[in-house]
Gaussian input, Z-matrix of N, CA and C with variables (Angstrom, degrees):
# hf/3-21g

backbone

0 1
 N
 C     1     B1
 C     2     B2     1     A1
 N     3     B3     2     A2     1     D1
 C     4     B4     3     A3     2     D2
 C     5     B5     4     A4     3     D3
 N     6     B6     5     A5     4     D4
 C     7     B7     6     A6     5     D5
 C     8     B8     7     A7     6     D6
 N     9     B9     8     A8     7     D7
 C    10    B10     9     A9     8     D8
 C    11    B11    10    A10     9     D9
 N    12    B12    11    A11    10    D10
 C    13    B13    12    A12    11    D11
 C    14    B14    13    A13    12    D12
 N    15    B15    14    A14    13    D13
 C    16    B16    15    A15    14    D14
 C    17    B17    16    A16    15    D15
 N    18    B18    17    A17    16    D16
 C    19    B19    18    A18    17    D17
 C    20    B20    19    A19    18    D18
 N    21    B21    20    A20    19    D19
 C    22    B22    21    A21    20    D20
 C    23    B23    22    A22    21    D21
 N    24    B24    23    A23    22    D22
 C    25    B25    24    A24    23    D23
 C    26    B26    25    A25    24    D24
 N    27    B27    26    A26    25    D25
 C    28    B28    27    A27    26    D26
 C    29    B29    28    A28    27    D27
 N    30    B30    29    A29    28    D28
 C    31    B31    30    A30    29    D29
 C    32    B32    31    A31    30    D30
 N    33    B33    32    A32    31    D31
 C    34    B34    33    A33    32    D32
 C    35    B35    34    A34    33    D33
 N    36    B36    35    A35    34    D34
 C    37    B37    36    A36    35    D35
 C    38    B38    37    A37    36    D36
 N    39    B39    38    A38    37    D37
 C    40    B40    39    A39    38    D38
 C    41    B41    40    A40    39    D39
 N    42    B42    41    A41    40    D40
 C    43    B43    42    A42    41    D41
 C    44    B44    43    A43    42    D42
 N    45    B45    44    A44    43    D43
 C    46    B46    45    A45    44    D44
 C    47    B47    46    A46    45    D45
 N    48    B48    47    A47    46    D46
 C    49    B49    48    A48    47    D47
 C    50    B50    49    A49    48    D48
 N    51    B51    50    A50    49    D49
 C    52    B52    51    A51    50    D50
 C    53    B53    52    A52    51    D51
 N    54    B54    53    A53    52    D52
 C    55    B55    54    A54    53    D53
 C    56    B56    55    A55    54    D54
 N    57    B57    56    A56    55    D55
 C    58    B58    57    A57    56    D56
 C    59    B59    58    A58    57    D57
 N    60    B60    59    A59    58    D58
 C    61    B61    60    A60    59    D59
 C    62    B62    61    A61    60    D60
 N    63    B63    62    A62    61    D61
 C    64    B64    63    A63    62    D62
 C    65    B65    64    A64    63    D63
 N    66    B66    65    A65    64    D64
 C    67    B67    66    A66    65    D65
 C    68    B68    67    A67    66    D66
 N    69    B69    68    A68    67    D67
 C    70    B70    69    A69    68    D68
 C    71    B71    70    A70    69    D69
 N    72    B72    71    A71    70    D70
 C    73    B73    72    A72    71    D71
 C    74    B74    73    A73    72    D72
 N    75    B75    74    A74    73    D73
 C    76    B76    75    A75    74    D74
 C    77    B77    76    A76    75    D75
 N    78    B78    77    A77    76    D76
 C    79    B79    78    A78    77    D77
 C    80    B80    79    A79    78    D78
 N    81    B81    80    A80    79    D79
 C    82    B82    81    A81    80    D80
 C    83    B83    82    A82    81    D81
 N    84    B84    83    A83    82    D82
 C    85    B85    84    A84    83    D83
 C    86    B86    85    A85    84    D84
 N    87    B87    86    A86    85    D85
 C    88    B88    87    A87    86    D86
 C    89    B89    88    A88    87    D87
 N    90    B90    89    A89    88    D88
 C    91    B91    90    A90    89    D89
 C    92    B92    91    A91    90    D90
 N    93    B93    92    A92    91    D91
 C    94    B94    93    A93    92    D92
 C    95    B95    94    A94    93    D93
 N    96    B96    95    A95    94    D94
 C    97    B97    96    A96    95    D95
 C    98    B98    97    A97    96    D96
 N    99    B99    98    A98    97    D97
 C   100   B100    99    A99    98    D98
 C   101   B101   100   A100    99    D99
 N   102   B102   101   A101   100   D100
 C   103   B103   102   A102   101   D101
 C   104   B104   103   A103   102   D102
 N   105   B105   104   A104   103   D103
 C   106   B106   105   A105   104   D104
 C   107   B107   106   A106   105   D105
 N   108   B108   107   A107   106   D106
 C   109   B109   108   A108   107   D107
 C   110   B110   109   A109   108   D108
 N   111   B111   110   A110   109   D109
 C   112   B112   111   A111   110   D110
 C   113   B113   112   A112   111   D111
 N   114   B114   113   A113   112   D112
 C   115   B115   114   A114   113   D113
 C   116   B116   115   A115   114   D114
 N   117   B117   116   A116   115   D115
 C   118   B118   117   A117   116   D116
 C   119   B119   118   A118   117   D117
 N   120   B120   119   A119   118   D118
 C   121   B121   120   A120   119   D119
 C   122   B122   121   A121   120   D120
 N   123   B123   122   A122   121   D121
 C   124   B124   123   A123   122   D122
 C   125   B125   124   A124   123   D123
 N   126   B126   125   A125   124   D124
 C   127   B127   126   A126   125   D125
 C   128   B128   127   A127   126   D126
 N   129   B129   128   A128   127   D127
 C   130   B130   129   A129   128   D128
 C   131   B131   130   A130   129   D129
 N   132   B132   131   A131   130   D130
 C   133   B133   132   A132   131   D131
 C   134   B134   133   A133   132   D132
 N   135   B135   134   A134   133   D133
 C   136   B136   135   A135   134   D134
 C   137   B137   136   A136   135   D135
 N   138   B138   137   A137   136   D136
 C   139   B139   138   A138   137   D137
 C   140   B140   139   A139   138   D138
 N   141   B141   140   A140   139   D139
 C   142   B142   141   A141   140   D140
 C   143   B143   142   A142   141   D141
 N   144   B144   143   A143   142   D142
 C   145   B145   144   A144   143   D143
 C   146   B146   145   A145   144   D144
 N   147   B147   146   A146   145   D145
 C   148   B148   147   A147   146   D146
 C   149   B149   148   A148   147   D147
 N   150   B150   149   A149   148   D148
 C   151   B151   150   A150   149   D149
 C   152   B152   151   A151   150   D150
 N   153   B153   152   A152   151   D151
 C   154   B154   153   A153   152   D152
 C   155   B155   154   A154   153   D153
 N   156   B156   155   A155   154   D154
 C   157   B157   156   A156   155   D155
 C   158   B158   157   A157   156   D156
 N   159   B159   158   A158   157   D157
 C   160   B160   159   A159   158   D158
 C   161   B161   160   A160   159   D159
 N   162   B162   161   A161   160   D160
 C   163   B163   162   A162   161   D161
 C   164   B164   163   A163   162   D162
 N   165   B165   164   A164   163   D163
 C   166   B166   165   A165   164   D164
 C   167   B167   166   A166   165   D165
 N   168   B168   167   A167   166   D166
 C   169   B169   168   A168   167   D167
 C   170   B170   169   A169   168   D168
 N   171   B171   170   A170   169   D169
 C   172   B172   171   A171   170   D170
 C   173   B173   172   A172   171   D171
 N   174   B174   173   A173   172   D172
 C   175   B175   174   A174   173   D173
 C   176   B176   175   A175   174   D174
 N   177   B177   176   A176   175   D175
 C   178   B178   177   A177   176   D176
 C   179   B179   178   A178   177   D177
 N   180   B180   179   A179   178   D178
 C   181   B181   180   A180   179   D179
 C   182   B182   181   A181   180   D180
 N   183   B183   182   A182   181   D181
 C   184   B184   183   A183   182   D182
 C   185   B185   184   A184   183   D183
 N   186   B186   185   A185   184   D184
 C   187   B187   186   A186   185   D185
 C   188   B188   187   A187   186   D186
 N   189   B189   188   A188   187   D187
 C   190   B190   189   A189   188   D188
 C   191   B191   190   A190   189   D189
 N   192   B192   191   A191   190   D190
 C   193   B193   192   A192   191   D191
 C   194   B194   193   A193   192   D192
 N   195   B195   194   A194   193   D193
 C   196   B196   195   A195   194   D194
 C   197   B197   196   A196   195   D195
 N   198   B198   197   A197   196   D196
 C   199   B199   198   A198   197   D197
 C   200   B200   199   A199   198   D198
 N   201   B201   200   A200   199   D199
 C   202   B202   201   A201   200   D200
 C   203   B203   202   A202   201   D201
 N   204   B204   203   A203   202   D202
 C   205   B205   204   A204   203   D203
 C   206   B206   205   A205   204   D204
 N   207   B207   206   A206   205   D205
 C   208   B208   207   A207   206   D206
 C   209   B209   208   A208   207   D207
 N   210   B210   209   A209   208   D208
 C   211   B211   210   A210   209   D209
 C   212   B212   211   A211   210   D210
 N   213   B213   212   A212   211   D211
 C   214   B214   213   A213   212   D212
 C   215   B215   214   A214   213   D213
 N   216   B216   215   A215   214   D214
 C   217   B217   216   A216   215   D215
 C   218   B218   217   A217   216   D216
 N   219   B219   218   A218   217   D217
 C   220   B220   219   A219   218   D218
 C   221   B221   220   A220   219   D219
 N   222   B222   221   A221   220   D220
 C   223   B223   222   A222   221   D221
 C   224   B224   223   A223   222   D222
 N   225   B225   224   A224   223   D223
 C   226   B226   225   A225   224   D224
 C   227   B227   226   A226   225   D225
 N   228   B228   227   A227   226   D226
 C   229   B229   228   A228   227   D227
 C   230   B230   229   A229   228   D228
 N   231   B231   230   A230   229   D229
 C   232   B232   231   A231   230   D230
 C   233   B233   232   A232   231   D231
 N   234   B234   233   A233   232   D232
 C   235   B235   234   A234   233   D233
 C   236   B236   235   A235   234   D234
 N   237   B237   236   A236   235   D235
 C   238   B238   237   A237   236   D236
 C   239   B239   238   A238   237   D237
 N   240   B240   239   A239   238   D238
 C   241   B241   240   A240   239   D239
 C   242   B242   241   A241   240   D240
 N   243   B243   242   A242   241   D241
 C   244   B244   243   A243   242   D242
 C   245   B245   244   A244   243   D243
 N   246   B246   245   A245   244   D244
 C   247   B247   246   A246   245   D245
 C   248   B248   247   A247   246   D246
 N   249   B249   248   A248   247   D247
 C   250   B250   249   A249   248   D248
 C   251   B251   250   A250   249   D249
 N   252   B252   251   A251   250   D250
 C   253   B253   252   A252   251   D251
 C   254   B254   253   A253   252   D252
 N   255   B255   254   A254   253   D253
 C   256   B256   255   A255   254   D254
 C   257   B257   256   A256   255   D255
 N   258   B258   257   A257   256   D256
 C   259   B259   258   A258   257   D257
 C   260   B260   259   A259   258   D258
 N   261   B261   260   A260   259   D259
 C   262   B262   261   A261   260   D260
 C   263   B263   262   A262   261   D261
 N   264   B264   263   A263   262   D262
 C   265   B265   264   A264   263   D263
 C   266   B266   265   A265   264   D264
 N   267   B267   266   A266   265   D265
 C   268   B268   267   A267   266   D266
 C   269   B269   268   A268   267   D267
 N   270   B270   269   A269   268   D268
 C   271   B271   270   A270   269   D269
 C   272   B272   271   A271   270   D270
 N   273   B273   272   A272   271   D271
 C   274   B274   273   A273   272   D272
 C   275   B275   274   A274   273   D273
 N   276   B276   275   A275   274   D274
 C   277   B277   276   A276   275   D275
 C   278   B278   277   A277   276   D276
 N   279   B279   278   A278   277   D277
 C   280   B280   279   A279   278   D278
 C   281   B281   280   A280   279   D279
 N   282   B282   281   A281   280   D280
 C   283   B283   282   A282   281   D281
 C   284   B284   283   A283   282   D282
 N   285   B285   284   A284   283   D283
 C   286   B286   285   A285   284   D284
 C   287   B287   286   A286   285   D285
 N   288   B288   287   A287   286   D286
 C   289   B289   288   A288   287   D287
 C   290   B290   289   A289   288   D288
 N   291   B291   290   A290   289   D289
 C   292   B292   291   A291   290   D290
 C   293   B293   292   A292   291   D291
 N   294   B294   293   A293   292   D292
 C   295   B295   294   A294   293   D293
 C   296   B296   295   A295   294   D294
 N   297   B297   296   A296   295   D295
 C   298   B298   297   A297   296   D296
 C   299   B299   298   A298   297   D297
 N   300   B300   299   A299   298   D298
 C   301   B301   300   A300   299   D299
 C   302   B302   301   A301   300   D300
 N   303   B303   302   A302   301   D301
 C   304   B304   303   A303   302   D302
 C   305   B305   304   A304   303   D303
 N   306   B306   305   A305   304   D304
 C   307   B307   306   A306   305   D305
 C   308   B308   307   A307   306   D306
 N   309   B309   308   A308   307   D307
 C   310   B310   309   A309   308   D308
 C   311   B311   310   A310   309   D309
 N   312   B312   311   A311   310   D310
 C   313   B313   312   A312   311   D311
 C   314   B314   313   A313   312   D312
 N   315   B315   314   A314   313   D313
 C   316   B316   315   A315   314   D314
 C   317   B317   316   A316   315   D315
 N   318   B318   317   A317   316   D316
 C   319   B319   318   A318   317   D317
 C   320   B320   319   A319   318   D318

   B1=1.5060
   B2=1.5591
   B3=1.3053
   B4=1.4332
   B5=1.5067
   B6=1.3011
   B7=1.3717
   B8=1.4285
   B9=1.2994
   B10=1.4579
   B11=1.5350
   B12=1.3206
   B13=1.4728
   B14=1.5168
   B15=1.3475
   B16=1.4905
   B17=1.5087
   B18=1.2726
   B19=1.5023
   B20=1.5399
   B21=1.3535
   B22=1.4997
   B23=1.5334
   B24=1.3438
   B25=1.4862
   B26=1.5540
   B27=1.2905
   B28=1.5027
   B29=1.5001
   B30=1.2684
   B31=1.4660
   B32=1.5620
   B33=1.3096
   B34=1.4403
   B35=1.6041
   B36=1.3581
   B37=1.3651
   B38=1.5249
   B39=1.2668
   B40=1.4762
   B41=1.4614
   B42=1.2924
   B43=1.4932
   B44=1.5001
   B45=1.3706
   B46=1.4474
   B47=1.4702
   B48=1.3056
   B49=1.3983
   B50=1.5416
   B51=1.2815
   B52=1.5539
   B53=1.4970
   B54=1.3185
   B55=1.4808
   B56=1.4526
   B57=1.3616
   B58=1.4926
   B59=1.5707
   B60=1.2592
   B61=1.4292
   B62=1.5011
   B63=1.3208
   B64=1.4898
   B65=1.4920
   B66=1.2923
   B67=1.4801
   B68=1.5132
   B69=1.2923
   B70=1.4933
   B71=1.5738
   B72=1.2891
   B73=1.4663
   B74=1.4824
   B75=1.2948
   B76=1.5229
   B77=1.5939
   B78=1.2833
   B79=1.4471
   B80=1.5432
   B81=1.3379
   B82=1.4954
   B83=1.4556
   B84=1.2993
   B85=1.4741
   B86=1.5254
   B87=1.3480
   B88=1.4752
   B89=1.5224
   B90=1.3477
   B91=1.4941
   B92=1.4863
   B93=1.2905
   B94=1.4619
   B95=1.6222
   B96=1.2186
   B97=1.5559
   B98=1.4804
   B99=1.3515
   B100=1.4927
   B101=1.5223
   B102=1.3182
   B103=1.5061
   B104=1.5093
   B105=1.3407
   B106=1.4497
   B107=1.5157
   B108=1.2935
   B109=1.5020
   B110=1.5756
   B111=1.3194
   B112=1.4738
   B113=1.5056
   B114=1.3585
   B115=1.4443
   B116=1.4727
   B117=1.2810
   B118=1.4774
   B119=1.5777
   B120=1.3538
   B121=1.4784
   B122=1.4959
   B123=1.2681
   B124=1.4740
   B125=1.5077
   B126=1.2980
   B127=1.4746
   B128=1.5970
   B129=1.2262
   B130=1.5334
   B131=1.4927
   B132=1.2838
   B133=1.5078
   B134=1.4770
   B135=1.2991
   B136=1.4787
   B137=1.4716
   B138=1.2920
   B139=1.4765
   B140=1.4851
   B141=1.2453
   B142=1.4692
   B143=1.6048
   B144=1.2952
   B145=1.4381
   B146=1.5710
   B147=1.3183
   B148=1.3857
   B149=1.4910
   B150=1.3265
   B151=1.4772
   B152=1.5580
   B153=1.3375
   B154=1.4292
   B155=1.5217
   B156=1.2861
   B157=1.5198
   B158=1.4639
   B159=1.3578
   B160=1.3874
   B161=1.5845
   B162=1.3551
   B163=1.4412
   B164=1.5306
   B165=1.2974
   B166=1.4833
   B167=1.5323
   B168=1.2719
   B169=1.4480
   B170=1.5387
   B171=1.2776
   B172=1.3954
   B173=1.5173
   B174=1.3366
   B175=1.5146
   B176=1.5041
   B177=1.3098
   B178=1.4205
   B179=1.5446
   B180=1.2903
   B181=1.4342
   B182=1.4407
   B183=1.2995
   B184=1.4883
   B185=1.5152
   B186=1.3047
   B187=1.4716
   B188=1.5603
   B189=1.3435
   B190=1.4381
   B191=1.6034
   B192=1.3062
   B193=1.5022
   B194=1.5676
   B195=1.3326
   B196=1.4565
   B197=1.5514
   B198=1.3860
   B199=1.5039
   B200=1.4627
   B201=1.2984
   B202=1.5212
   B203=1.5098
   B204=1.3067
   B205=1.4882
   B206=1.4628
   B207=1.3503
   B208=1.4557
   B209=1.5124
   B210=1.3248
   B211=1.4329
   B212=1.5285
   B213=1.3037
   B214=1.3860
   B215=1.5111
   B216=1.3841
   B217=1.4748
   B218=1.5629
   B219=1.3204
   B220=1.4867
   B221=1.4937
   B222=1.3349
   B223=1.4598
   B224=1.4912
   B225=1.2842
   B226=1.4046
   B227=1.6014
   B228=1.2593
   B229=1.4993
   B230=1.5000
   B231=1.3121
   B232=1.4711
   B233=1.4859
   B234=1.3036
   B235=1.4810
   B236=1.4732
   B237=1.2364
   B238=1.4805
   B239=1.5290
   B240=1.3022
   B241=1.4992
   B242=1.5072
   B243=1.3548
   B244=1.4658
   B245=1.5695
   B246=1.2977
   B247=1.5463
   B248=1.5490
   B249=1.3282
   B250=1.4345
   B251=1.5401
   B252=1.2876
   B253=1.4456
   B254=1.5451
   B255=1.3024
   B256=1.4213
   B257=1.5439
   B258=1.3832
   B259=1.4494
   B260=1.5623
   B261=1.2733
   B262=1.4862
   B263=1.5820
   B264=1.3312
   B265=1.4982
   B266=1.5176
   B267=1.3987
   B268=1.5060
   B269=1.5225
   B270=1.3705
   B271=1.4180
   B272=1.4913
   B273=1.2314
   B274=1.4369
   B275=1.5158
   B276=1.3694
   B277=1.4940
   B278=1.4893
   B279=1.3747
   B280=1.4264
   B281=1.5467
   B282=1.2458
   B283=1.5063
   B284=1.5186
   B285=1.3657
   B286=1.4655
   B287=1.5562
   B288=1.3168
   B289=1.4138
   B290=1.5210
   B291=1.3139
   B292=1.4939
   B293=1.5429
   B294=1.3546
   B295=1.4533
   B296=1.4491
   B297=1.3162
   B298=1.5001
   B299=1.5434
   B300=1.2994
   B301=1.4562
   B302=1.5545
   B303=1.3240
   B304=1.4127
   B305=1.5929
   B306=1.3426
   B307=1.4726
   B308=1.4663
   B309=1.3107
   B310=1.5325
   B311=1.5153
   B312=1.2465
   B313=1.4713
   B314=1.4914
   B315=1.3146
   B316=1.4833
   B317=1.4861
   B318=1.3077
   B319=1.5482
   B320=1.4979
   A1=107.79
   A2=117.88
   A3=119.55
   A4=115.03
   A5=119.74
   A6=125.14
   A7=113.46
   A8=118.06
   A9=126.16
   A10=107.70
   A11=118.03
   A12=121.61
   A13=108.45
   A14=115.72
   A15=119.11
   A16=111.22
   A17=120.59
   A18=122.58
   A19=111.47
   A20=116.64
   A21=119.06
   A22=111.19
   A23=113.72
   A24=116.66
   A25=109.37
   A26=115.70
   A27=122.92
   A28=106.32
   A29=113.81
   A30=124.46
   A31=108.08
   A32=115.88
   A33=119.20
   A34=114.73
   A35=114.60
   A36=116.43
   A37=114.47
   A38=116.82
   A39=121.74
   A40=110.99
   A41=121.93
   A42=119.60
   A43=111.40
   A44=118.58
   A45=117.22
   A46=113.30
   A47=118.58
   A48=124.39
   A49=111.14
   A50=112.38
   A51=117.94
   A52=109.86
   A53=119.26
   A54=120.25
   A55=110.09
   A56=121.99
   A57=125.62
   A58=105.52
   A59=122.68
   A60=124.20
   A61=109.59
   A62=116.33
   A63=117.88
   A64=110.55
   A65=120.79
   A66=121.46
   A67=112.15
   A68=117.11
   A69=124.43
   A70=113.77
   A71=114.80
   A72=116.14
   A73=112.50
   A74=118.15
   A75=121.56
   A76=111.62
   A77=116.26
   A78=117.99
   A79=110.22
   A80=116.19
   A81=118.75
   A82=110.67
   A83=116.75
   A84=122.09
   A85=109.12
   A86=119.94
   A87=126.38
   A88=111.84
   A89=114.07
   A90=117.51
   A91=112.81
   A92=117.24
   A93=124.60
   A94=106.65
   A95=114.37
   A96=117.34
   A97=109.72
   A98=117.00
   A99=120.97
   A100=112.52
   A101=112.86
   A102=116.85
   A103=110.29
   A104=118.60
   A105=120.99
   A106=113.91
   A107=112.46
   A108=117.98
   A109=112.19
   A110=116.06
   A111=120.09
   A112=108.93
   A113=115.40
   A114=120.07
   A115=118.29
   A116=112.64
   A117=116.00
   A118=107.33
   A119=113.76
   A120=116.80
   A121=112.37
   A122=116.50
   A123=116.82
   A124=108.30
   A125=117.78
   A126=121.33
   A127=111.29
   A128=112.06
   A129=118.58
   A130=118.39
   A131=117.35
   A132=117.13
   A133=113.21
   A134=121.90
   A135=124.68
   A136=112.84
   A137=119.02
   A138=121.61
   A139=110.52
   A140=118.85
   A141=123.90
   A142=109.65
   A143=116.59
   A144=120.91
   A145=109.56
   A146=118.30
   A147=122.37
   A148=116.69
   A149=112.73
   A150=119.52
   A151=114.39
   A152=117.52
   A153=122.78
   A154=109.39
   A155=114.55
   A156=118.49
   A157=110.12
   A158=115.42
   A159=125.20
   A160=110.20
   A161=116.71
   A162=120.15
   A163=112.63
   A164=115.82
   A165=122.08
   A166=108.41
   A167=116.51
   A168=122.52
   A169=111.27
   A170=120.50
   A171=126.52
   A172=115.17
   A173=113.34
   A174=119.31
   A175=110.78
   A176=120.11
   A177=124.81
   A178=110.29
   A179=115.36
   A180=119.40
   A181=114.61
   A182=116.74
   A183=124.51
   A184=113.45
   A185=114.19
   A186=122.23
   A187=109.71
   A188=116.20
   A189=119.36
   A190=110.87
   A191=113.38
   A192=118.25
   A193=108.00
   A194=116.90
   A195=121.10
   A196=114.68
   A197=114.84
   A198=114.71
   A199=111.59
   A200=118.78
   A201=121.08
   A202=114.58
   A203=120.78
   A204=118.93
   A205=114.15
   A206=119.15
   A207=125.95
   A208=113.39
   A209=115.53
   A210=124.09
   A211=110.18
   A212=117.85
   A213=120.30
   A214=112.41
   A215=114.15
   A216=117.08
   A217=106.63
   A218=111.79
   A219=116.25
   A220=109.79
   A221=117.16
   A222=121.72
   A223=103.14
   A224=116.40
   A225=123.92
   A226=110.36
   A227=114.29
   A228=118.68
   A229=115.26
   A230=115.88
   A231=124.52
   A232=113.09
   A233=118.89
   A234=125.29
   A235=107.57
   A236=120.23
   A237=121.57
   A238=109.23
   A239=114.33
   A240=119.59
   A241=109.62
   A242=111.94
   A243=120.19
   A244=105.19
   A245=112.74
   A246=120.33
   A247=105.49
   A248=114.44
   A249=123.52
   A250=103.29
   A251=120.09
   A252=125.14
   A253=112.52
   A254=117.80
   A255=122.80
   A256=105.15
   A257=120.35
   A258=118.81
   A259=109.41
   A260=117.34
   A261=122.69
   A262=108.00
   A263=112.17
   A264=117.15
   A265=113.36
   A266=111.63
   A267=116.53
   A268=111.88
   A269=117.07
   A270=122.32
   A271=112.66
   A272=118.40
   A273=123.87
   A274=111.73
   A275=112.24
   A276=118.77
   A277=113.00
   A278=117.38
   A279=123.38
   A280=111.88
   A281=114.94
   A282=119.30
   A283=110.26
   A284=118.85
   A285=117.48
   A286=112.36
   A287=114.52
   A288=118.86
   A289=115.18
   A290=115.98
   A291=125.15
   A292=108.72
   A293=117.14
   A294=122.83
   A295=114.94
   A296=117.74
   A297=122.35
   A298=113.01
   A299=115.85
   A300=118.44
   A301=110.78
   A302=118.39
   A303=125.26
   A304=109.07
   A305=115.65
   A306=116.53
   A307=107.75
   A308=111.25
   A309=119.13
   A310=108.79
   A311=120.47
   A312=122.61
   A313=113.22
   A314=115.11
   A315=119.99
   A316=110.37
   A317=114.20
   A318=117.88
   A319=107.93
   D1=143.79
   D2=-177.22
   D3=-81.73
   D4=162.04
   D5=178.65
   D6=-79.69
   D7=129.82
   D8=-178.55
   D9=-65.28
   D10=135.19
   D11=-179.34
   D12=-111.72
   D13=48.61
   D14=-177.27
   D15=-66.21
   D16=-18.40
   D17=-177.73
   D18=-71.37
   D19=-16.45
   D20=179.98
   D21=-85.57
   D22=-5.30
   D23=179.96
   D24=-108.75
   D25=161.96
   D26=-177.20
   D27=-71.89
   D28=160.13
   D29=176.33
   D30=-56.65
   D31=-47.18
   D32=179.38
   D33=-63.25
   D34=-37.51
   D35=176.17
   D36=-67.22
   D37=-39.63
   D38=174.92
   D39=-69.46
   D40=-35.72
   D41=178.37
   D42=-71.54
   D43=-37.74
   D44=177.88
   D45=-70.18
   D46=-30.22
   D47=176.69
   D48=-66.47
   D49=-40.01
   D50=176.09
   D51=-65.44
   D52=-44.54
   D53=177.39
   D54=-61.23
   D55=-42.70
   D56=-179.07
   D57=-65.25
   D58=-38.87
   D59=-178.62
   D60=-63.71
   D61=-51.67
   D62=-179.22
   D63=-67.57
   D64=-35.99
   D65=-177.22
   D66=-83.29
   D67=1.12
   D68=-179.76
   D69=-77.01
   D70=8.82
   D71=177.72
   D72=-119.94
   D73=128.12
   D74=-171.51
   D75=-58.92
   D76=-33.72
   D77=-179.22
   D78=-65.19
   D79=-38.04
   D80=177.84
   D81=-64.60
   D82=-43.83
   D83=-178.61
   D84=-61.31
   D85=-45.08
   D86=175.74
   D87=-59.97
   D88=-41.08
   D89=176.41
   D90=-62.66
   D91=-46.01
   D92=179.58
   D93=-63.19
   D94=-46.99
   D95=179.66
   D96=-55.77
   D97=-46.47
   D98=-178.15
   D99=-64.18
   D100=-50.15
   D101=-178.27
   D102=-62.98
   D103=-39.75
   D104=-175.70
   D105=-64.90
   D106=-18.20
   D107=-177.88
   D108=-93.17
   D109=-1.11
   D110=-176.80
   D111=-91.94
   D112=150.08
   D113=170.77
   D114=-80.41
   D115=-15.19
   D116=179.68
   D117=-146.36
   D118=-176.77
   D119=-179.60
   D120=-65.58
   D121=148.74
   D122=178.22
   D123=-113.29
   D124=153.19
   D125=-177.10
   D126=-114.46
   D127=-94.27
   D128=-173.08
   D129=-90.09
   D130=-2.99
   D131=-174.15
   D132=-81.19
   D133=-1.05
   D134=174.33
   D135=-63.54
   D136=-39.59
   D137=179.80
   D138=-61.03
   D139=-45.55
   D140=-179.32
   D141=-71.91
   D142=-38.95
   D143=-173.97
   D144=-73.23
   D145=-45.73
   D146=-177.51
   D147=-84.48
   D148=-33.06
   D149=174.82
   D150=89.56
   D151=21.45
   D152=176.94
   D153=-109.09
   D154=167.03
   D155=175.26
   D156=-68.52
   D157=154.94
   D158=-179.34
   D159=-54.85
   D160=-47.19
   D161=180.00
   D162=-60.99
   D163=-37.71
   D164=178.90
   D165=-65.43
   D166=-49.46
   D167=178.24
   D168=-58.44
   D169=-42.58
   D170=174.75
   D171=-57.60
   D172=-40.44
   D173=176.62
   D174=-67.31
   D175=-40.89
   D176=179.72
   D177=-67.05
   D178=-41.98
   D179=175.16
   D180=-61.41
   D181=-39.73
   D182=173.96
   D183=-56.32
   D184=-45.68
   D185=178.88
   D186=-64.97
   D187=-42.62
   D188=-178.61
   D189=-69.10
   D190=-34.70
   D191=175.84
   D192=-66.70
   D193=-39.79
   D194=-176.09
   D195=-55.81
   D196=-32.24
   D197=174.20
   D198=-100.93
   D199=14.78
   D200=169.28
   D201=84.49
   D202=2.37
   D203=-177.92
   D204=-72.47
   D205=-24.73
   D206=179.18
   D207=-116.17
   D208=143.74
   D209=168.51
   D210=-109.57
   D211=140.06
   D212=177.81
   D213=-127.02
   D214=140.84
   D215=176.78
   D216=-132.37
   D217=145.50
   D218=175.41
   D219=-81.48
   D220=128.51
   D221=177.96
   D222=-129.74
   D223=106.12
   D224=-178.04
   D225=65.09
   D226=-120.61
   D227=172.92
   D228=-97.94
   D229=7.31
   D230=-177.22
   D231=-109.26
   D232=154.55
   D233=171.36
   D234=-104.19
   D235=123.99
   D236=179.95
   D237=-110.64
   D238=139.58
   D239=-173.93
   D240=-123.67
   D241=150.49
   D242=176.13
   D243=-152.01
   D244=164.24
   D245=-177.43
   D246=-72.31
   D247=135.72
   D248=172.87
   D249=-80.23
   D250=95.79
   D251=-172.02
   D252=-59.04
   D253=-38.44
   D254=-175.70
   D255=-68.23
   D256=-46.49
   D257=-177.63
   D258=-73.68
   D259=-30.68
   D260=178.75
   D261=-59.10
   D262=-47.92
   D263=-178.23
   D264=-68.30
   D265=-35.35
   D266=176.44
   D267=-62.86
   D268=-39.18
   D269=174.99
   D270=-65.02
   D271=-40.83
   D272=178.35
   D273=-60.19
   D274=-47.96
   D275=177.30
   D276=-60.03
   D277=-42.59
   D278=178.68
   D279=-62.91
   D280=-44.76
   D281=179.13
   D282=-69.23
   D283=-40.17
   D284=174.72
   D285=-60.42
   D286=-45.80
   D287=175.04
   D288=-56.46
   D289=-46.53
   D290=178.02
   D291=-55.21
   D292=-55.04
   D293=-177.83
   D294=-71.21
   D295=-35.07
   D296=-179.09
   D297=-71.85
   D298=-25.58
   D299=-176.73
   D300=-97.40
   D301=-2.92
   D302=177.24
   D303=-77.06
   D304=123.83
   D305=179.42
   D306=-90.03
   D307=145.13
   D308=177.33
   D309=-101.99
   D310=64.08
   D311=-177.25
   D312=-108.75
   D313=31.30
   D314=177.68
   D315=-78.67
   D316=163.27
   D317=-178.91
   D318=-49.77

């Protein structure tokens, strides 16, 4: 496998690529959609809502936390998750900037 040349790209390009990589799984999109519709942090209902095993959900949550889109707090024996609004807004701004500066000058 080749060596990644991420250092030749801007910080913004690398960060957007990482977001796209993590968001490239439908389960993670479903998790974000479910959590973003809640009024408070959610704990154990993701397994029932998404229909995947607890271990699989945990791995997806870990990936979403790694890019900062989720915050998690320990509540008793459970971990509760909610959207990290600051990071969520930053991603929205980055994507808007990315799409708004793209020219549609193709044939």
